[in-house]
NUTI-396389 format. One record per residue (C-alpha): x, z, y; residue in one letter. Coordinates in nm, 2 decimals, always signed. Example, Ala and Ser with C-alpha at 12.3 -4.5 7.8 and 13.67 -1.06 7.14 Angstrom:
NUTI-396389
        u        w        v   r
    +1.23    +0.78    -0.45   A
    +1.37    +0.71    -0.11   S
***
This chain:
NUTI-396389
        u        w        v   r
   +19.11   -16.99    +5.66   M
   +19.00   -16.67    +5.48   A
   +18.65   -16.66    +5.34   T
   +18.45   -16.34    +5.31   Y
   +18.10   -16.24    +5.18   D
   +18.07   -16.02    +5.49   L
   +18.25   -16.00    +5.82   L
   +18.19   -15.69    +6.04   V
   +18.29   -15.70    +6.41   I
   +18.36   -15.34    +6.53   G
   +18.49   -15.04    +6.35   S
   +18.27   -14.76    +6.49   G
   +18.03   -14.56    +6.28   P
   +17.79   -14.85    +6.22   S
   +18.07   -15.10    +6.14   G
   +18.25   -14.86    +5.90   Q
   +17.93   -14.79    +5.71   R
   +17.83   -15.16    +5.69   A
   +18.18   -15.26    +5.56   A
   +18.20   -14.98    +5.30   V
   +17.84   -15.04    +5.18   S
   +17.91   -15.40    +5.12   A
   +18.23   -15.32    +4.93   V
   +18.03   -15.09    +4.70   K
   +17.82   -15.40    +4.62   K
   +18.13   -15.58    +4.50   G
   +18.15   -15.80    +4.81   K
   +18.47   -15.92    +4.98   R
   +18.47   -15.77    +5.33   V
   +18.67   -15.80    +5.65   A
   +18.64   -15.58    +5.95   L
   +18.76   -15.69    +6.30   V
   +18.87   -15.43    +6.55   E
   +19.01   -15.52    +6.90   M
   +19.19   -15.19    +6.94   R
   +19.52   -15.12    +6.76   S
   +19.34   -14.83    +6.59   V
   +19.01   -14.81    +6.41   V
   +18.71   -14.59    +6.50   G
   +18.57   -14.77    +6.79   G
   +18.43   -14.60    +7.10   V
   +18.30   -14.31    +6.89   C
   +18.64   -14.18    +6.78   I
   +18.86   -14.31    +7.06   N
   +18.67   -14.27    +7.39   T
   +18.32   -14.15    +7.33   G
   +18.16   -13.90    +7.09   T
   +18.46   -13.74    +6.93   I
   +18.68   -13.69    +7.25   P
   +18.39   -13.55    +7.45   S
   +18.28   -13.31    +7.18   K
   +18.64   -13.20    +7.12   T
   +18.69   -13.15    +7.49   M
   +18.38   -12.94    +7.50   R
   +18.51   -12.72    +7.22   E
   +18.84   -12.68    +7.40   A
   +18.66   -12.59    +7.72   V
   +18.45   -12.33    +7.55   L
   +18.75   -12.18    +7.37   H
   +19.00   -12.17    +7.66   L
   +18.74   -12.06    +7.92   S
   +18.60   -11.78    +7.70   G
   +18.26   -11.90    +7.81   Y
   +18.07   -11.79    +7.49   N
   +18.19   -11.43    +7.52   Y
   +18.15   -11.36    +7.89   R
   +17.83   -11.17    +7.82   S
   +18.03   -10.93    +7.60   V
   +18.37   -10.91    +7.78   Y
   +18.26   -10.98    +8.14   G
   +18.23   -11.28    +8.36   M
   +18.61   -11.28    +8.43   N
   +18.70   -11.31    +8.07   Y
   +18.93   -11.61    +7.98   R
   +19.15   -11.70    +7.69   V
   +19.38   -11.89    +7.92   K
   +19.40   -11.81    +8.29   E
   +19.51   -12.15    +8.43   K
   +19.36   -12.43    +8.23   I
   +19.50   -12.78    +8.28   T
   +19.38   -13.13    +8.19   M
   +19.69   -13.14    +7.95   S
   +19.55   -12.84    +7.76   D
   +19.22   -13.03    +7.71   L
   +19.40   -13.36    +7.62   A
   +19.62   -13.19    +7.36   F
   +19.33   -13.09    +7.15   R
   +19.15   -13.41    +7.20   V
   +19.44   -13.63    +7.10   Q
   +19.50   -13.42    +6.79   H
   +19.14   -13.46    +6.67   V
   +19.14   -13.84    +6.75   I
   +19.45   -13.90    +6.55   K
   +19.31   -13.71    +6.25   T
   +18.98   -13.90    +6.26   E
   +19.16   -14.23    +6.29   V
   +19.37   -14.15    +5.99   D
   +19.06   -14.05    +5.79   V
   +18.88   -14.38    +5.88   T
   +19.19   -14.59    +5.81   E
   +19.22   -14.42    +5.47   A
   +18.85   -14.48    +5.39   Q
   +18.87   -14.85    +5.47   L
   +19.19   -14.90    +5.28   S
   +19.07   -14.70    +4.98   R
   +18.76   -14.93    +4.96   N
   +18.96   -15.25    +5.00   G
   +18.82   -15.36    +5.34   V
   +19.05   -15.61    +5.51   D
   +19.11   -15.48    +5.86   V
   +19.18   -15.76    +6.11   L
   +19.32   -15.65    +6.45   T
   +19.23   -15.87    +6.74   G
   +18.94   -15.99    +6.96   T
   +18.66   -16.16    +6.77   A
   +18.46   -16.45    +6.91   S
   +18.21   -16.68    +6.74   F
   +18.30   -17.04    +6.66   V
   +17.96   -17.10    +6.50   D
   +17.71   -16.90    +6.29   T
   +17.95   -16.86    +6.00   T
   +18.30   -16.87    +6.16   H
   +18.47   -16.61    +6.37   V
   +18.80   -16.65    +6.55   R
   +19.03   -16.35    +6.59   V
   +19.28   -16.36    +6.87   D
   +19.57   -16.12    +6.86   S
   +19.92   -16.09    +6.98   T
   +20.03   -16.27    +6.67   N
   +19.81   -16.57    +6.75   G
   +19.46   -16.69    +6.65   S
   +19.30   -16.71    +6.30   T
   +18.96   -16.83    +6.20   V
   +18.76   -16.66    +5.93   H
   +18.45   -16.77    +5.74   E
   +18.17   -16.54    +5.63   A
   +17.83   -16.60    +5.48   E
   +17.70   -16.29    +5.66   R
   +17.82   -16.13    +5.98   I
   +17.74   -15.78    +6.13   V
   +17.79   -15.73    +6.50   I
   +17.88   -15.36    +6.56   A
   +18.08   -15.38    +6.89   V
   +17.92   -15.08    +7.06   G
   +17.91   -15.03    +7.43   T
   +18.13   -14.96    +7.74   K
   +18.05   -14.77    +8.06   P
   +17.84   -14.97    +8.30   A
   +17.98   -15.04    +8.64   S
   +17.86   -15.12    +8.99   T
   +18.01   -15.25    +9.31   P
   +17.87   -14.94    +9.48   K
   +18.12   -14.73    +9.30   V
   +18.48   -14.87    +9.31   P
   +18.66   -14.71    +9.01   L
   +19.03   -14.64    +9.07   N
   +19.11   -14.46    +8.75   G
   +19.24   -14.16    +8.94   R
   +18.97   -13.99    +9.15   T
   +18.68   -14.23    +9.09   I
   +18.64   -14.27    +8.72   I
   +18.40   -14.34    +8.43   N
   +18.36   -14.15    +8.11   S
   +18.63   -14.34    +7.93   D
   +18.88   -14.22    +8.19   Q
   +18.81   -13.85    +8.19   I
   +19.14   -13.76    +8.04   L
   +19.32   -13.98    +8.30   D
   +19.26   -13.71    +8.56   L
   +19.60   -13.57    +8.65   Q
   +19.48   -13.23    +8.76   T
   +19.16   -13.03    +8.72   L
   +18.97   -13.09    +9.04   P
   +18.83   -12.80    +9.24   K
   +18.51   -12.99    +9.33   T
   +18.36   -13.29    +9.15   M
   +18.06   -13.52    +9.18   I
   +17.88   -13.66    +8.88   V
   +17.66   -13.97    +8.94   V
   +17.41   -13.99    +8.65   G
   +17.19   -13.73    +8.49   G
   +17.18   -13.88    +8.15   G
   +17.34   -13.74    +7.83   V
   +17.70   -13.83    +7.92   I
   +17.68   -13.72    +8.28   G
   +17.51   -13.39    +8.21   V
   +17.75   -13.31    +7.92   E
   +18.06   -13.35    +8.13   Y
   +17.90   -13.17    +8.43   C
   +17.85   -12.87    +8.20   C
   +18.21   -12.88    +8.08   M
   +18.37   -12.89    +8.42   F
   +18.13   -12.62    +8.55   A
   +18.23   -12.39    +8.26   A
   +18.59   -12.44    +8.38   L
   +18.49   -12.31    +8.73   G
   +18.48   -12.66    +8.90   V
   +18.22   -12.68    +9.17   R
   +17.99   -12.96    +9.05   M
   +17.73   -13.18    +9.23   T
   +17.51   -13.38    +9.00   L
   +17.32   -13.68    +9.14   I
   +17.03   -13.83    +8.95   E
   +16.77   -14.08    +9.07   K
   +16.50   -13.95    +8.84   R
   +16.29   -13.64    +8.93   P
   +16.44   -13.44    +8.63   R
   +16.72   -13.45    +8.38   L
   +16.69   -13.60    +8.03   L
   +16.32   -13.70    +8.06   E
   +16.30   -13.78    +7.68   F
   +16.36   -13.42    +7.59   A
   +16.11   -13.13    +7.60   D
   +16.04   -13.02    +7.96   Q
   +16.07   -12.64    +7.89   E
   +16.41   -12.69    +7.72   I
   +16.54   -12.90    +8.01   I
   +16.41   -12.65    +8.26   E
   +16.62   -12.39    +8.08   A
   +16.92   -12.61    +8.09   L
   +16.86   -12.67    +8.47   S
   +16.85   -12.30    +8.52   Y
   +17.19   -12.26    +8.34   H
   +17.34   -12.54    +8.55   L
   +17.23   -12.38    +8.87   R
   +17.35   -12.04    +8.74   D
   +17.69   -12.21    +8.69   S
   +17.69   -12.31    +9.06   R
   +17.60   -12.67    +8.99   V
   +17.42   -12.84    +9.29   T
   +17.16   -13.08    +9.16   M
   +17.05   -13.37    +9.38   R
   +16.75   -13.51    +9.19   L
   +16.55   -13.81    +9.31   H
   +16.86   -13.92    +9.50   E
   +17.05   -14.25    +9.46   E
   +17.40   -14.34    +9.56   V
   +17.43   -14.61    +9.82   E
   +17.81   -14.63    +9.83   S
   +18.13   -14.44    +9.73   V
   +18.45   -14.43    +9.93   E
   +18.79   -14.26    +9.91   E
   +18.92   -14.11   +10.23   L
   +19.28   -14.12   +10.34   A
   +19.34   -13.76   +10.23   D
   +19.21   -13.84    +9.88   G
   +18.87   -13.69    +9.92   T
   +18.59   -13.88    +9.75   V
   +18.26   -13.92    +9.94   V
   +17.93   -14.03    +9.79   A
   +17.69   -14.17   +10.05   N
   +17.33   -14.13    +9.94   L
   +17.04   -14.36   +10.03   E
   +16.88   -14.05   +10.19   S
   +17.18   -14.05   +10.43   K
   +17.33   -13.74   +10.27   K
   +17.71   -13.74   +10.23   R
   +17.86   -13.55    +9.94   I
   +18.23   -13.49    +9.91   S
   +18.45   -13.39    +9.62   G
   +18.80   -13.41    +9.48   D
   +18.68   -13.65    +9.21   A
   +18.37   -13.85    +9.11   L
   +18.25   -13.94    +8.76   L
   +18.02   -14.24    +8.74   Y
   +17.81   -14.21    +8.43   A
   +17.50   -14.43    +8.49   V
   +17.42   -14.61    +8.16   G
   +17.63   -14.82    +7.93   R
   +17.67   -15.19    +7.87   Q
   +17.69   -15.38    +7.54   G
   +18.05   -15.47    +7.46   N
   +17.98   -15.84    +7.42   I
   +18.19   -16.01    +7.68   D
   +18.44   -16.17    +7.44   E
   +18.20   -16.25    +7.16   L
   +18.10   -16.60    +7.27   N
   +17.75   -16.53    +7.14   L
   +17.61   -16.86    +7.26   S
   +17.83   -17.04    +7.00   A
   +17.62   -16.86    +6.74   A
   +17.29   -16.92    +6.92   G
   +17.24   -16.56    +7.01   I
   +17.14   -16.42    +7.35   E
   +17.18   -16.07    +7.49   A
   +16.98   -15.90    +7.77   D
   +17.10   -15.81    +8.11   S
   +17.25   -15.49    +7.97   R
   +17.43   -15.66    +7.69   G
   +17.19   -15.55    +7.42   R
   +17.12   -15.78    +7.13   I
   +16.76   -15.81    +7.01   P
   +16.70   -15.75    +6.64   V
   +16.40   -15.72    +6.40   D
   +16.32   -15.42    +6.18   K
   +16.59   -15.53    +5.93   D
   +16.85   -15.55    +6.22   F
   +16.86   -15.93    +6.18   R
   +16.92   -16.13    +6.50   T
   +16.74   -16.46    +6.57   K
   +17.01   -16.62    +6.35   V
   +16.92   -16.53    +5.98   P
   +17.27   -16.46    +5.86   N
   +17.39   -16.25    +6.16   I
   +17.29   -15.88    +6.20   F
   +17.35   -15.64    +6.48   A
   +17.37   -15.26    +6.46   V
   +17.47   -14.95    +6.65   G
   +17.47   -14.90    +7.03   D
   +17.48   -15.27    +7.10   V
   +17.11   -15.30    +7.00   I
   +17.01   -15.01    +7.24   G
   +16.81   -14.69    +7.18   F
   +16.86   -14.44    +7.04   P
   +17.24   -14.50    +7.06   S
   +17.33   -14.21    +6.83   L
   +17.64   -14.22    +6.60   A
   +17.43   -14.08    +6.31   S
   +17.16   -14.34    +6.35   V
   +17.42   -14.62    +6.39   S
   +17.56   -14.53    +6.05   M
   +17.22   -14.56    +5.89   E
   +17.16   -14.89    +6.06   Q
   +17.48   -15.03    +5.92   G
   +17.39   -14.93    +5.57   R
   +17.04   -15.08    +5.60   I
   +17.16   -15.40    +5.75   A
   +17.39   -15.46    +5.46   V
   +17.12   -15.39    +5.21   E
   +16.89   -15.64    +5.38   R
   +17.17   -15.89    +5.43   A
   +17.22   -15.92    +5.05   F
   +16.85   -15.92    +4.97   G
   +16.83   -15.57    +4.83   D
   +16.54   -15.33    +4.89   E
   +16.62   -15.00    +5.04   V
   +16.41   -14.70    +5.14   V
   +16.46   -14.68    +5.51   Q
   +16.46   -14.33    +5.66   S
   +16.18   -14.25    +5.90   N
   +16.30   -14.28    +6.26   P
   +16.06   -14.01    +6.37   S
   +16.27   -13.76    +6.17   F
   +16.60   -13.85    +6.34   Y
   +16.75   -13.54    +6.51   P
   +16.90   -13.55    +6.86   Y
   +17.20   -13.35    +6.96   G
   +17.30   -13.31    +7.33   I
   +17.63   -13.13    +7.37   Y
   +17.56   -12.96    +7.70   T
   +17.65   -12.60    +7.76   I
   +17.43   -12.45    +7.62   P
   +17.38   -12.71    +7.34   E
   +17.04   -12.88    +7.29   I
   +16.90   -13.03    +6.98   S
   +16.55   -13.14    +6.88   F
   +16.34   -13.34    +6.63   I
   +15.98   -13.46    +6.64   G
   +15.74   -13.46    +6.93   K
   +15.76   -13.28    +7.26   T
   +15.47   -13.08    +7.41   E
   +15.43   -13.36    +7.67   E
   +15.39   -13.62    +7.41   Q
   +15.14   -13.42    +7.20   L
   +14.94   -13.35    +7.52   T
   +14.93   -13.72    +7.60   E
   +14.81   -13.80    +7.24   E
   +14.54   -13.52    +7.25   D
   +14.69   -13.35    +6.95   V
   +14.58   -12.98    +6.91   P
   +14.90   -12.78    +6.88   Y
   +15.04   -12.43    +6.91   E
   +15.39   -12.31    +7.00   V
   +15.61   -12.03    +6.86   G
   +15.93   -11.93    +7.04   V
   +16.22   -11.71    +6.93   A
   +16.50   -11.60    +7.17   Y
   +16.86   -11.56    +7.06   Y
   +16.87   -11.23    +7.24   R
   +16.62   -11.09    +7.00   E
   +16.82   -11.20    +6.70   I
   +17.12   -10.99    +6.59   A
   +17.33   -11.30    +6.54   R
   +17.27   -11.40    +6.90   G
   +17.40   -11.07    +7.02   Q
   +17.70   -11.08    +6.79   I
   +17.81   -11.43    +6.90   R
   +17.75   -11.35    +7.27   G
   +17.47   -11.60    +7.32   D
   +17.17   -11.42    +7.46   T
   +17.02   -11.71    +7.65   T
   +16.93   -11.95    +7.36   G
   +16.59   -12.01    +7.23   R
   +16.41   -12.20    +6.95   L
   +16.07   -12.35    +6.99   K
   +15.84   -12.45    +6.70   L
   +15.55   -12.68    +6.77   I
   +15.29   -12.70    +6.49   F
   +14.94   -12.84    +6.44   H
   +14.67   -12.59    +6.51   R
   +14.45   -12.69    +6.22   E
   +14.68   -12.78    +5.93   N
   +14.99   -12.59    +6.06   K
   +15.22   -12.89    +6.00   Q
   +15.54   -12.88    +6.19   I
   +15.53   -13.14    +6.47   L
   +15.85   -13.06    +6.66   G
   +16.15   -12.83    +6.67   V
   +16.34   -12.78    +7.01   H
   +16.64   -12.57    +7.04   I
   +16.87   -12.47    +7.33   I
   +17.17   -12.25    +7.25   G
   +17.50   -12.26    +7.07   E
   +17.47   -12.41    +6.72   G
   +17.15   -12.59    +6.81   A
   +17.27   -12.92    +6.66   A
   +17.34   -12.75    +6.32   E
   +17.03   -12.53    +6.33   L
   +16.79   -12.82    +6.38   V
   +16.85   -12.95    +6.03   H
   +16.65   -12.67    +5.88   I
   +16.35   -12.79    +6.08   G
   +16.43   -13.15    +5.99   Q
   +16.42   -13.08    +5.62   A
   +16.08   -12.90    +5.65   V
   +15.93   -13.17    +5.86   M
   +16.05   -13.45    +5.63   T
   +15.88   -13.27    +5.34   L
   +15.56   -13.23    +5.54   N
   +15.61   -12.85    +5.55   G
   +15.40   -12.61    +5.75   T
   +15.48   -12.31    +5.97   V
   +15.40   -12.09    +5.67   D
   +15.72   -12.20    +5.51   Y
   +15.92   -12.01    +5.76   F
   +15.70   -11.70    +5.73   I
   +15.74   -11.70    +5.35   D
   +16.11   -11.78    +5.34   T
   +16.39   -11.52    +5.34   V
   +16.69   -11.61    +5.56   F
   +17.03   -11.46    +5.55   N
   +17.08   -11.17    +5.79   Y
   +17.22   -11.18    +6.05   P
   +17.20   -11.55    +6.12   T
   +17.05   -11.78    +6.39   L
   +16.83   -11.93    +6.12   A
   +16.62   -11.62    +6.15   E
   +16.49   -11.77    +6.47   C
   +16.27   -12.00    +6.26   Y
   +16.09   -11.69    +6.11   K
   +16.06   -11.52    +6.45   A
   +15.92   -11.83    +6.61   A
   +15.68   -11.88    +6.32   A
   +15.54   -11.53    +6.35   F
   +15.52   -11.58    +6.73   N
   +15.32   -11.90    +6.69   G
   +15.09   -11.76    +6.41   I
   +15.02   -11.45    +6.62   N
   +14.91   -11.67    +6.91   R
   +14.69   -11.87    +6.68   L
   +14.54   -11.56    +6.53   A
   +14.40   -11.45    +6.87   R
   +14.16   -11.75    +6.86   F
   +14.04   -11.67    +6.51   Q
   +13.94   -11.31    +6.57   E
***
């Protein structure tokens, strides 16, 4: 029986960060991964593959430059699923190699197999070579999530698929149905629409991505419709069937019938806890497989922690890494300055891209906070014209009285990079005056901050005359 100071279950972003952080403290660490390769869902089936596929779609379809070269412009005329898979597999392999090198360099013992609790300090690892039991004073659960399923949608891995099976599509469909208007569903809907696939998006809520700023989502919805996406909002799927000719039909509760060559089911995710035998450790998960934790990411069992997507919202790889680091600090009794969750940025890799930080207009209105808004449009910025994105916009929200930045909301290519400027200013309690007094490189999209700041200050000035 091997004994460790810390045993981490799962090698995704939170697990990697937890393991390496503990090694830096001089601890003996093991990391258990059920796949034959490290990286977890993030690298192998989730974040990295989807973002890489998006990049391949944008490049091969010529989407970003159609406003310059015409709507028929394409880098490759006939794009296949193999074209997309080639780039995805290349990036996955590289990221796996980088992660393996990092864990090896830091002396983390990587154990391949399925982990399950024996008790609060012992974990059994079952692999093709047999079973071993390992003892650890402290354990971090970082198993992530898997796509949720329902009997209403019988997945077949060919024409009715979940987000893990996207690259299993043999051919690029001509028509496709996406069930679920959350981040994953909308991202893939945008990608296939950019490739010319006729998309139908079904979402039971009245609008997409309700946690994001309404104006930004209205802009995204406009772009989706402009890409010939049919949106069925406030609709719910009653059943899905595959006809004899291979056509997939979604029957809605409203008695509508929608057909397509393929259907992607992307309604929620479930904690990947089925094999963990949590009850042996005295831990319970909720109906969606999420493990409850306190502010230190400690479960009800003092020596067992849980981090990453398995604990629920916000389910962001960047936040998961931070949770892994903080959990290890707390596990070994060290004080650590925890970053402020209100300053965590969100990146949604739709087409066009969306990113934001801070409060939305809807939240500030609900809280009775006096605010003003400044907006800059990519089409008015030279860099926007150069890169062919004339539809993007950046919105600054700031307090009317002290001018403190309350939120930054961006839609347009490069949004997830651009938001970090606003993040830095917000974290340091900056005001809108910072952007007015700062010189930005020209031509850059960063100039949007200055243009938005002037727009907001000019609006504010009307009330002070």
